[in-house]
Structure formats: C-alpha cells, structure tokens
C-alpha positions, -999 to +999 in steps of 0.1 A: -553+033+099-529+006+109-494+009+121-468-018+113-461-039+144-494-028+161-523-052+167-554-048+144-588-041+159-604-014+181-580-001+207-576+029+230-546+049+241-541+067+274-519+098+273-503+108+306-486+139+318-462+135+347-447+162+370-410+152+368-401+170+400-426+151+422-432+120+400-470+125+400-494+119+371-511+152+366-533+143+337-546+112+319-566+113+287-580+084+267-583+085+229-591+060+202-561+039+191-558+055+157-551+090+172-515+101+171-499+108+205-492+144+195-528+154+186-543+159+221-511+172+237-516+210+235-552+209+247-542+187+276-513+210+285-535+241+284-561+224+306-534+216+333-520+252+331-555+266+338-567+240+363-536+238+385-520+271+378-487+255+366-460+278+353-436+253+336-402+265+324-398+234+301-414+202+291-398+169+282-414+149+253-405+118+233-398+120+196-434+113+187-443+148+199-416+165+177-441+182+154-442+217+140-475+227+157-463+215+191-430+233+188-447+265+177-473+265+205-447+257+232-425+285+221-455+309+219-463+300+255-426+305+264-422+269+275-389+253+266-393+220+247-369+192+253-377+167+226-363+132+218-343+126+187-362+112+157-340+091+134-345+097+097-364+070+079-347+054+049-374+033+033-365+001+016-332+013+002-303-001+022-277+023+008-272+054+029-260+089+018-229+087+039-217+056+020-211+076-012-176+088-018-172+123-033-144+130-058-138+168-058-114+167-088-141+157-113-172+165-092-186+130-091-197+105-065-190+068-063-217+046-048-210+015-027-217-007-058-188+010-076-210+031-100-200+067-108-226+094-105-220+125-125-235+160-119-266+165-140-284+196-128-292+219-099-329+221-087-347+253-080-342+247-043-304+246-049-298+209-046-273+194-069-285+162-087-261+134-097-270+105-119-254+072-129-253+057-164-287+040-168-273+013-190-251-002-163 
C-alpha cells in the first residue's frame, strides 16, 4: 500500500493520545506505516480507560478518525466524539456540483461549459439523473 505524497519503503507510525486538560501524553503505540491511524484507536482507548480509570466525557479526533466503527463505539461507550471535518474528494473532474445552474421552468441544468442536461430517470434510491446530448 502506498499513499500519494508519502515516502516509499518500510516505515512506522506512532499513535499518541494526549490528555487535553493537562497536556500529558497518556499513550503511545507504534504500528507499521501501512496501518491507517483509525485502526488501533479503540483498542488503545479501552486500554487507557482500564489502566488509568479514565471517565472521559468527550474525545477530540482529527478527520482521519471519522469512521463509522469509531463513531459507533464511542457512542456505545457514551463518549462524545468531536471530529475534524473531512472535505469531500472530487477526483480528477474539475467541475463541481455547485457550478451547475438549475432551470426550474423546464427542469434542466446548465453546466459551466454551457451544455444543457435534461432529466432522464430517477434511480431506485430516489436520485434524479440528468444527461447531456452525447453528440455535442
């Protein structure tokens, strides 16, 4: 596994937990460099709760920890998660959804390149699909 912008080779990551009130590192855990930050989190939190008898009201985490399993387990433990915002990824397409202009009179969209997209169908999930003329 290789992340863009990261060096290639064998590397390690250290995961630290800090007590925000006293600015103390309460746990450090080392993993291989190809392990995502969120994977060891819950086991490390449970270890600290048992070892130190912590009773946290909330935890602050960066956007890399914003995963469904972490949210589920924190709420099950009645710990309030404060998570960083994760910006949506757009891939290689430079045109964003907000750049399209909706025309309510004839139910069409106009893209930034001036093409008109007409309503074609509604998916089973309820999303309306609009398409442009493929010949232009």
